[in-house]
N, C-alpha and C positions, 0 to 999 in steps of 0.2 A: 487192409479191408477187413471188416468184421465178419465173423461167421454168419451173422444174420443177413448181411448184404450179399454174401457169396452165394447163399442158397438159391435166390431167384435166378442168378446167373447160371448156376449149375443146372437148374431145371431147364432153362432155355437152351443151354449148350447140348443137352441130351437130345434135343430135337433136330440138331444140325445134321444135314446129310454128310456122309463121309466124303473126303476128298477123292477125286477120280483122276486117273491119268488120261491124257489126250490120246486118241487113237491115231491122229495124224496131224500134220501141220506144226507150226512153231509152238513152242511151249508158252502158255499164257503167263502174263506177269502176275505178281502176287496180289495186286488189287483186283484183277479179274476173278481170280480164284475165290477171294474173300466175298465179293459181291454175289458170285454164283452160290456160295454156301449160305449167305444171308437171305437171299431171295428165292433160292431153289429154281433158278432159270439159267439157261446157257444157250449159246449159238453154236457150240461145238458138239460134234458127235463124240460121245464118251464111251469108253469101255465100261463094262459092268462094274458097279461100285463095289468096293471092298466090303463096306458095311453101311447100312442105312440106305434110304432112297436116294436115287441119283437126281440131280437137277433136271427140270423139265426142258426138253429141247424146243425152242421157239423157232419155227420156220422163218418168220420174217427177220429175226435177228441173224439167222444163218445166211439168208439171202443177201443181207446187207454186207456181209463179210467183215463187219466191224466187231471187235471184241466187246464184251460187256464192260461198260465203264459208266462213270457218273453221267456222261453225255448221252449214252444210249439207255440208261436205266429207266428213265421215265416211260419211254415207249415199251420197254420190255415188261415192266411191272403191269402196265395197263393191259398189254396182250395176255399176260399171265392171269389177270383178273377176269378176262373175258372167256377164258377156257371153260367149256361146259363139261367136258369129259374128264372129270377129276376122280382120283381114287376115292373110295368110299370113306376112308379114314382121314382124308385131308381137310374136309369141311368146306364151307363156302368162302366167298371173297373176303368177308369180314374176318373170319377165322384165320385165313391166310395172312392178312395184314397184322393181326394180333401176334401170330407166331413170328412173323418177321420182326416186329417190334421187340419181342422177347429175345430173339437171337442178337439183335443189335445191342440190346442192353447187356447181354452176356459177354460181348467182346471187350477185351481189355483195350486200354488206350494205345498200347503198343501195336496191337493188330489193326485197330481202327482209330486213326488220329481224330482229334476233336473236330477238325474242319470237315472231314468226310462224314463223321458221325452226325453232325448237324445237318448235312446235306441229305443223307439217306433218311434221317428221322423226319425231315420236312417233307420228303417224298411220300413216306408212309402216312403221315398225318393228312396230307392233301388228298390222297386216295381214300383214306378212312372217311373223310368228310363227304367225298363223292359217293361212296358206297352207302352211307347212312341216308343221304338225301335221295338217292335213286337206286334202291336195292334191286328193283325189277330188271334194270339194265344188265345186272351181273348175275341174273338167274336166281335171285333170292325171292322167294314168295313172301317172306316177312323178315322181321328183324330179330327172330328168335335167337339166332347165334350171338347177336349183340348182347342180349340179356344173359345167355349162358356164359359168355366171357366175363360179365360182371360178377356173377356168382363164383366163378372159378378163380378170379384174380383180384377183384376189388378189395382194397384194404389188406391184401395179402402180399402182393407183388408191387413194390414201389414203382417199377418201370411201367406197369400197366396204368397206375394212377396218373403218372406223368403223361403217358400217351393219350389217355382219355381226356385229360384236361386240355391238352394241345388240340385235340380234335374238336372239342366243344368251342374253344376260342376261334378256331377256323370257321366253324359253322356260324358263329356270331358275325364274324367278318363278312361272310358271304350272305348274311341275312337269311339264313336257312330257317324253315319253320320248326323251331325247337319243340313247340307244343306237340306237333304231329309225330316228331321223331321219338320223343321221350314219354309220350302219353302212356303207352303200353307198359313201360318200365315203372312209372310212378303208380299206375293202377294196380300193378302187381302187389304193391305194399298193402293197399286196402283189401285186395282179394285174399292174400295170405292170412291177414289178421281176421278178416270176416269169416273165413272158413272155419276158424277155431273159436269164433264168437268171443274174441278177447281173452282166450285162455292164457293164463300166465305160465302154466306148466308146459304148454306146447308153443311157446313164443319162438319165432324165427328171428334170431339175432342178425341175420344177414340184412334184413330190411332196414335195420338201424344203421348199419355200416353204409348201405346204399344212400340213405337219406343224408347221413352226415357228409359223405363225399359230395353229393350233389349240391348241398347247401353252401359249400365253400365258393361256388361260382355264381355270381350275380344272375346271369341269364337263366341257369337251371334253378336257382333259388326262386326267382320270379315264377318260373314255370310250375314248380312244386306248389307254391302257394296259390297261384291262379287256378290250378287244377283242383284245389281243395275248397274253392269257394262254393257256398251253398246259397242259391237265390233266396231273397227275402220272401218271395211269393209262395214258397213251399210251406204248407201248414205244419209239416213234421220237421221243420228245420233243425230243432234242437238235437234230436237223436241222429240226424244225418251227419253231424259234425264228426262222429266217430267212425263214419263209413266213407270218408274221403282220405286221400293219401296222407296228408299231414296229420289229421285227427286220428287216423288208424294207429299211429305210433303211440298215442296216449290211451288207447282202449284197454290193452292187456292189464289185468289186475286180479288180485286174489278174491275180489268181490264178484267176479263173473268167470265162468258160469258157476252157479251155486252147486256145491257138492264136490268141487275139485280138491279141496283141502279139508282136513279134520273130519274124516269119515268116522262114524261111530264115536262121537265126541265124549260120551259118558264113560268110555273105557280108557281114554287117553290119560297117561300120567303127565305130570308137569314137564318132565324131561322130554317126552314126545312132543308136547306142545311147543317147547322151546326150539326143538330141532326144526319143526315145520315153520315156526316164525322166522328162524334164521334163513331158511330157503326162500321164503316169501320176501324178506327184506332185501336179500341179495338181488333178486330179480327186479324188484321195484326200484331199488337204488340205481340199477343199470339203466332202467327206462328213464328215470329222472335225469341222470347224468348225460345220457346220450341225446335225449330230446332237448335238454338245455343247450347242449353243444350245437344242435341243429338250429335252434332259435337264435343263439348267439351268432352263429355264422351268418344267418340271414340278416340279422341286424347290422353286423359289420359290413355286409355288402353295401349297405346304405341305399340311398336313392329309392327307386320304385320298389325294390325287394323289401326293404325295411317297412315302408308304408303299407305294403300289401299285407305283411305279417301283422302289424298293429291293427289294421282294419279287420283282418280275419279273427284275431283274438276278441276284439270288441264285438264283432257280429256274433261270434259263438256265445259270448256271455249274454248278449241281448236275447238270442234265440232260446237260451236256457234259463231265463230269469224266473220261470215258474218253478225251478228246483227249490227255491226258498220255501215253497209250500208243499214239497213233495211228500213229506211224512204222512200227511192226512189221507193220501190216496194210494200210497205205494210203500209197502213194508219191505219188499225184497230188493229195492234199489235199482231195478231195471229202468225205472223212470218213464216207461211208456213212450210218449212222444218227446221226452227229454233225454239228453245224454246221460249215460249210466254213471253211477257213483264213482267207479274206478277211474273213468275218463276225467271227471272234474277234479278228483283228488290228484291225479298225475299232472294235470295242467297247473294246479296250484303249486305242486313241487317245483315245476319248471320256472314259474314266475317268481317263486321265493328265491331261487338260485340267481335269477336275473337281478333281483333287488339287493343281493348281498353287498355289492360294491359301495352302496350308499347307506346301508344300515348297520354294517359291522362296527364302524367307528362312530360311537355316539357323540364324540366331541368334534367330529368333522362338520364343517359348514355344509357339506353336501346334503345332509338330511334336512336342514332348514331351508334348502332351496325348493323343497316340495311346496307347491303353491296351494294354499287352502281354498282358493276361489275356483279351482278347476271344475268342481261339480255344479257350481251355480252359474258358470259362464254359459251364454247361449251357444248351442251346438252349431258349428258351421254347416252350411248346406251342401257345399261342393267338396269333392274329394281333395281338390287342390288346396282349399282353405284348411281342411282338416290336417293335411300333411304339413302345411306351413305353420300351423298353430299347435301341433302336437296334441290334437284333441280328437280322438276317435270313439270314445266310449259314450254312447248316447244314453239318455233317460236318467242320468244321475241327478238331474234337476228335480226329478219326481221323488227322490229319496227324502225321508224325514230327517231334518238336520238337528244338531245338538240343541239349538235354540231356534225358535221361529224367526223368520225375517220379518221386520216391520212391513205392514201392508204398503206403506208409501215409499219403502226403500227400493230404489232401482236395482236391477241385477248388476253384478260386476261388469265392468267394461270389458269387451273382448280384448284379450291380450295373447301374447305368445307364451306358451308353456315350455316345458322341456321333457326330455326322456324320463328323467327321474320322477317327475310329477305323474306322467302318464303310467309309468310302470307301477308306481305306488298304488294308484287307484285301480288299475287293472288287477293287481295282485289282491287287493282287498275284496274286490267284487268276486274274484274267483274263490277266495276263501269263504266268502258268504254263501256261495252256491255249492261249494264242495266240502271243505274241512268242517265248517260250522254245522252244516246239515248232518254230516256223519257223526260228529261229536254228540249232537242232540239225539241222533238215532241210537248211538251206542248206550247213552244214558237211559233211554226209554227201553231198549232191549234188556238192559240190566234189571230194570224194575219189572219188566214183563216176565223175565226168568224167575224172579222171586215170587211173583204171583202164581206162576205156573207150578212152582214147587209146592205152594200151599194147596193149590187145586188138587195136585196129585196126592198129597198127604190126606186131604179130606176124602178123596175118592177111595183111597185104601181103607179108611175106617168105615166106609159105607158101601164097599163094593159088593159084598154078598154074592160072590161068584160072577160078577160082571166083568170077566176078563177082557172082553172086546173093548169096553169103555176104557179100562185101564191102559190097554195097549195103544189106544188112540191118543190118550193124554201123554203117554210116554213118547210116542212118535212126534207129537207136536213139540214136546220139550226138547227132544234131540235136534229137531229142525231149528228151533230157536237158538240152541246152544251152538250149533255149527255156524249159523249166521253170525252169532255174537263173536265167536273166536276168529272168524275171517275178518270181521269188521275191526276188531281190536288189533289184530295183526297188522292190517293195512294202516290204521291210524297211529300205531306206535312205532312205525319204521324210524329208527333213531335219527338219521340225517334229516328227514322231513321235520321231525319234532324239534330238532335243534335249530333248523333254519326258520321255522315258524316262530319259535321263541325269540330268536334274534330280531326278526322282522317286527313282531308285535311289541317287543320291548322298545324298539326304535319308535314305533307308533305311539307308545305311551309317553315317551320323552317329547315327541313332536306335539302331541295334544296338550301336554302340560305347558309347553312353551307358548302355544297359541292361547291358552286360557289365562296366562299371566301377562298378556299384552294389554296395555292401556288402549282405550278406544281410539286414540289418535296416533297410535304407534306406527312407525315406519316398518318396512319389511325386515324380518329377522336376519341378522348377519352372524350372530353367535349366541350361544346358550346363556340364559340368565338364571341367577339364583332365585329360588322360589321363597317368597316371604308372605306371611299373612298379616293383615288382610290383603287379599288380592285386589287388583285395580277394579274399580266400578265407575262407570258402566264398562261392560266387556267389549272387546274388540269385535267389529262386525264379522271377522273371519269365522267365528263360531256359528254364525247363521248360514254359513256355506258348507260346513263340514257335516257329512251324513252320519247318522247314528251307527251306520253299518260298521264304522271303524271301531267304536267302543264295543259294539256287540261282538265282533270277531275277537276282540281282545279278551273280554270277560269269558266268552265261551272256551277259548283256548286255555286260559289260566285255570278255569275250573276243571277242564279235562285233564290237563297235566297234573294238577293236584290230586286227582282221583286215580289216574291210570299210570302215569309215569313221573312220579314226584322226584325220582333220582335225576331227571333231566335238569332240575334247578339246584341240585345239591352243590354244584360247583359254580353257581352263578349268583352270589349274594348281591352284586351290583344290579343285576337284572331285577331282583326282588325289591331292591331299594327304589328303583325307578317305578316299578309297579305300585309300590306303596304310596309314592308321591302322587301318581295318577289317581289312585283311589281316593285319596284325601282331598285332592283338588276338586274332584267332580261329585263325589258321593253326597256331600252335604250342601251342594249349591244348585238351587234351581236356576240361578242366573247363568250358569255355565252348562248345565245339562237339565233340560226341562222334564224329560221322561222319568217319572218316579220308578217305573218298573226296571228301567235300565240302571238307575242308581241303586235299587234294591239288589240287583245282580252284583254290583260292586261290593255290597256288604258280604255277599257269599264269597266273593274273591278275597275279601279281607280275612274271612275265616280260614281260607286256605293258607294264608301267611302266618297264622297264629303259631306260637311255640307249642310244643306238647305240654299239656297240663291236665291233671285229673286222669281218671281211668278210661274215659270214653273218647278223649281227643288225642289222636296220635297219627294223623295223616297229613301233617303239614308238608310244605314243599321242601324245606331245607332239612337235611339230615342232622345238622348240628343245631341243638336248641339254643346255644349261645347266640348264633347269628340271627335267629328269629327274634330272640328277646331284644336284641339291639335295635331292631326296627321299631319296636314299641317303646323302648327306653331312651334311645339317643338320636333317633331320626329328627331332622330339623323341623318336621311338621307333626311330631307325635302328639302335641297338645291339641291338635284338631280332631283326633280320633273320636273322642266322646261326643263333642258337639255334632260332628258329621253323622255319627251313627244315630243319634236321637233325631236329627233332622230327617233322615231317610226313613226311620221307623214311623214318624208321624206322617210323612208325605204319602205313604201307601194308602192311608185312609182319606187323604184329601185330594184324590185324583178326580173326583166327580164321576168316576167310572165304576162299573160293577166288576169287582175282583173275585174271581172264582176261589172257593175256599182252598182247594189244593194248591193253587198258585200262591195264595196268601201264606199258606203253611210253609211252602218252600222259601218264601221271602223271610218270614219271621224266625224260623228255626236257627239259621246261622247267626242272626242278630243276638239271640239269647246266649248262644255259645260265646260270642265275642264279649258281651256284657259281663259274663261270669269271669272271663280272664281279666278284663280291664278292672273289675272290682278288686281283683287280687293284687293289683299293682298300685302302690301308694300314689304315684303320680297321677294315675287316671282316676282312682277313687276320689282324690281331692278335687278333681275336675267335676265329678258328680256333685260333691258337696257345694262347690262354687256355683254351679248352675242352679242348684236347689235354692240357695240363698238369694241368688239374683231373681229367681221366679217369685219368691215371697215379697221382695221389694217392689216388683212390677206386676203384682196381681191384677191391678186395674188398668193396665196399659191397653192401648187400642189393639195391639197385636199380642195375644196371650203368650207369655214366655214359653220357650221350647220345652223346658222341663215340666211345666205345668200341663202342657198339651200331652206330653209323653206319658205321665202317670195317669192322666185321664183316660188315654187310650189303653193303657195297661189294664185298668179296671174294666173298661168296656170289653176288652178281649176276654178277661177272666170270666165275666158274667156270661158272655155269649158261649165261650168254649165249654165251660163247666156245665152249663145248662144243656147244651147240645150233646155233650159226651154222656151225661147221665140219661138223657132221653134215648140215645142210641143203645145204651146198655139195657135199658128196660125193654126196648123193642126187640133186641137180640134175644133176650131171655124168653119173651113171648114166642118168638119164631122157633127157638130151639124146642120149646115144649110142643109147639104145633107139629114139628117134624117127627115127633115120636107118636103121633096119633095115627089111627087106622085111616082117617080121612085123608091125611097126607099120602100115605102109602098107596091109596086107591087112585091118586091123581095120574093122568096120562104122563108118559115119560117126558114129553116135550114141556109140559107145564111144570113138572118137577125140576127139570133143568133150568127153566127160567127163574123159578123161585130160588134155586141154588145160586144162580148168578146174582140175583138181587140180594141174597143173604151175604154173599162174599163182598159185594159192593158196600153194603151197610157196615160190614165188619171193618172194611178198609177205612171208611169215614169215621167209625168209632175210634179206631186206632189213632188216626190223625188228630182227632179232637182230644183224646185222652193225653197224648204226648204234649200237645200244645197247651192244654190246660195245666199240666204239671209244670211246664216251662214258665208259664205266666205267673203262677202262684210262687214258683221258685224265685222269679225275678222280683216280685213284690216282697217276698221274705228277705231277699238280699238287700234291697234298698232300705227297708224299714229297720234293718239291723244297724244302720248308720245315719239314717235321715228320718227324723220324726216330725219336725215342726210343720212341714208343708202338708203332711197327711192329716194334720189336725186343724187345718184351716176350715172355717165354716163352709166354704164351697166344696170341700173335699170329704170331710170326716163322715158325713152321713152316708155318702156313697160307699166309702170303705166299709163301714159297719154293716150296711145292708147286704153287701156282697159276702162278707165273712159269715154273718149270721145265717144267711140263706143256705149257703153250701155246707156249712158245718151241720146244719139241721138235716140236709139231704144225706150226708155221709154217716152221721152217727145216730140219727133219729129213727123212728119206727119203720120208715120206708127203706132203710138201707139194704134190707135183704132182697128187695126187688131188683137190685143192681147186679146181683150175682148171676152169671151165665154158666151154670153147671160148674165144671172144673176147667173151663177153657178161657177164663178171663185174661190170662196171661197173653193169649193170642191177640188181644185187643189193647195191650199195654195199659190195662185198667189197674191202677195201684192206689186204691183208696187210702191205704195206710200212709203213704207218702203225702197225699193231699191233706189228710187230717193233721199230720205233723206240721206241714208247712203253714196251714191256716192257724193252728194253735200258736206257732211261733210268732206269727204276725200280731195276734192278740197280745202276747206277752211283751213284744217289743214296742207296742204303741200304748201300753197301759199308762193311763193318767186320768185325772178326774174328768176332763172334757171328753176323752175317748169313751170311758166307761158309761158316762151319762148318755152318749149317743147310742151305745149298745143297748142300754135299758130302754131307750125311746123307740127302738125298732119293733113295732107291734106285729109286723108281718112274720118274723121268724124267731124272735127272742122269747124265751121263757126260762124260768129258773132251772128247768130240767135240762136245758141245752148243754150247760157245762158239766152237769153230772154225767150225762151220756158220753160227752167227749172224754172225760177223765177215765171212764171205764174202757173206752176204746184204746186210749193211750196205754193203759196198763196191759191190755191184751196184745198189743203190737210191739211191746218192748220199749216204749218211750216213757218209762216211769220218771226219768229225770226231769221231764217237762211238767209233771203233775203239780208240784208246789207252786210254780209260776202261774199255771192256769187256775189253780184254786184261789190265788191272790186276786186275779182278774175277776173271777166269779164273785168273790166277796165284795169287791169295790163296785161291781155292776149292781149287785143286790142293794147296796147302800144308796145307790143313785135312784133306785126305783121310787122311793117315797117322795123325794123332791120332784121327780118327773110327774108323779100323779098329781101333785099340787099344781104344777104348771099346766097340765092338761085341763084340770078343772077350771083354771083361770081362763084359758083360751076358750072354753065352752061358753063362758059368760061374755066374751068380748063382742063388741059391735062388729058387723060384717066388714066394715071398711078398715078395721084393724087387722084383718086376717089376710094372709098371702093368698092371692087368687089362684095360685098354681097348686100349693100343697095344703092350704087351709090352716096354717099354723099362725100363731100370734107373731106379728112382725117385730123384729128387734131394731132393724135399720132400714126403714122403707125408702125406696128410691123410685123416681118417676122415669118411665121409658119414653124418651122424647119422640120416638117414631109412632107410638100408638097412644101415648098419654096414660097408659095403665101404670098403677103403682103396685110394686111387689117388694119382697124382702131382698136386700142386697145379696145375701148368700144364695138365694134361690136363682136369681138371674145370673149370678157369677157361675154357678154350677151348670146352668143351661148353655151359657156362651162358651164353655170349654169344648163342647161338642158341636155347637151350631151357632155360627156368628150372625144370628138374625133375631129379630124381635119375635118371640113365640106367639104373639097375638096378631101380627100382620105380615110376618116373614120378610120384613124390610131389613137391610143390613144394620147391625148394631154392635157396638163394642162397649166395654166397661167404662171407658173414658167418657162416653156420651151420656151415661145415666146421670140423673140429677137428684141430689139428696132432697127428700121431702122432710125438711127440718121441722116444719110446724106439726106435721102428722106424727113425727117421731116424738116430739115433746108431749103431744097429746096422749100418745100411747104410754109413755113413761109415767106421766102424771096419773093416768088411769090405773096403771100397775101399782103405783105407790098407794093409791087409795084402797084398791082391793086387798093388797097385802096388809095394810093397816087394819082394815075391817076384819080380816081373817085373824090377825093377831089379837085384836080386841075380843073377838068371839071365843078364841081359845082360852083367854083368861077368865 
């Protein structure tokens, strides 16, 4: 016998009464003495005990004259239980039975043979069942002693666990009211947790041991779940799920109550933060492991217990569906009428652990058994049908799917699902309402902290003795910092992050397999290799899969890349699967309709980039070689550039209003990715190939993707630079206004409002300045290797107009209006970089056609433009560019005379020779079939790049539809020849 097994026996033996000698009569046999010691009763008058309490003399047993034996023990024990005049330290009837059970367990098999042991244990269990059912008969006002015995012995003494399990089974056999008997015990769980308001520091681990034990027995498991049900009729159903027995186990978290951890955060060292993090992680891992065991036990019970648990989880998620929008109304995470953040995060940890058996092995067919039609199948109305079909999670049919279902397509036929399918979607729904919400919140808190730091810095420079205001800002900053540290600690618990990564990697594999199925494919049985082009049309399963899955995946990948990149440093295979998922969906509207979600995939692709340059060093994998291999040798690597350009273009083609800050967040990672791809020969050659293809198909019904891409680049550059320069001018005016007496005389509230407006404008200026530089940088990069397409008639005039206008703003007479005192760096305004980038584009596109277009720009070009630019280049240390810019300036000047002659010619032309949009002499007139208007081919081509409609009646139009006006073209050419001949004769 081990020392651990011996300890409970020793404790029980210590409670045994000492053996006593008989005062008269024949000596009792050994069996009688043993029973007297075990049950503390006798029918013999005994002399005073040598040590310990003597057995209680039972008159009825004495009157019978029979010795205490197995035959008389039942009556003796019952008489003993009915005794009301007990010593104060003896306890009530239940306590007596518990002690008897302990003494029996302490006896060796030599003293108590197995057959007798079974008999006496059966007797104790039978009486234990009776006492719990009818405590009042035995003088017990309540079952408090029952609970006290649980706290004293449960999960500590094995004999007690066995005794309690036997009593419960007997209660079930006797059809006893388990709910009434155990209700107080289970409610203790919610009471203890509720009193601490979900405190992690004051968590009572006993309640977890209690729930774990109870969940191992189907009847008690059913009781636990049924006592935790929340009626649908309650308007505050969501938050109530953390105040019922089962939900209370999930409530404790570092996120509540606020202030329990990271007090005075600005004074903490990183070592102190690490220590607190470790403490938080240990407790949260304990909760996840223990509640997972509780859930697993209940599921293993099967039958009604299992179905009750699945229904409870589904009902909890439905009641808390509003958490997906919680950020807009609740910053502190309490949730109001929704379950708190910590509760939902812990529930996600538990479901992630339940999912591990079918997501760990990505080559296992278990993962492919997840049914994609679960969310679209009609929800059964009865509980019996829900149980039979493994379908408890309602309202998933209201989710937006990856692709819309055709209006005439019927919903999937009702079928029978399986536990893996239900667990998969339950887990995703929980992650959507928990982990994803908190990852978004952490990102926003991070940004808010940065803004608060700038506010504090500004306040310091303008405080002028306003200490109260400074203290207020400092207090708000510390509050945000404390919340941030708690949230980050909760989200970065290592085991949760690892399990979430495993689950979502499996999701990525599963989604790519669904996307690669032909439309008429049979159910998946094994994984298939991914090859492009993927089958078209797509399999109907994609119209059943909610976007929620991809949204959870992208949110987690971005969060891991930002906060715990080391989690993936040992998981190159996981990154490979993520890379495949991104490439399959990012560039395909056929497989993922939502352009915003595909833009998020571009941000995820940035996370997978290898470290390159000085500004990029936060990739997932620590080894740059592994990340490089994703882009160099992955089987789908050639799809990176086309997919990226597709998603870049699709952001503008949504037909929706895209907020600038949102667009900024979409575009920024795309530019970073482009810079890396351009540095790799394989991908740079793909840019070249797409450009050549675009030139060949300029007049196709659908404009080539590269043509649409560079058109949007120029649109972005014009908008961003214009807005950025406008903001800088406004900021300069406001800074000057803040230094006036008029501003100082404003009421404090009005000044605060103007300060807030000023900071907001500064933020917008910063965003626009950054994006303007990125856009010009992208154009500079592309024109360094691709020229021809930028010189196409439909493109070149727009390129020139953009370059001339902004170069004029940056180097012309008005450039001083853009300077905001000495704080322009706060807004990332770097005019020198912009001038350098624009001048490089001029030099890279230099040719006769380009220079002629520069000279033709009457809006911004003048001979002084390049003179001013050269002076600025010299001043900012870019002298090496000056010879090339001088060469452009000379060629542009030479084009001026020819251009003047062309303008004079156009002034004499008949009106029907002129383009109706830009009033220039047409070189290649075409008729628009939808309106009948004739205009120049280059003009309508330029228009259709941005708007696929006839500019005169807004009807759909493509370049393939335009009709050459051959007769008019010949007439114009003949007229030109005549005029040029007349001019030549006049010159002679």
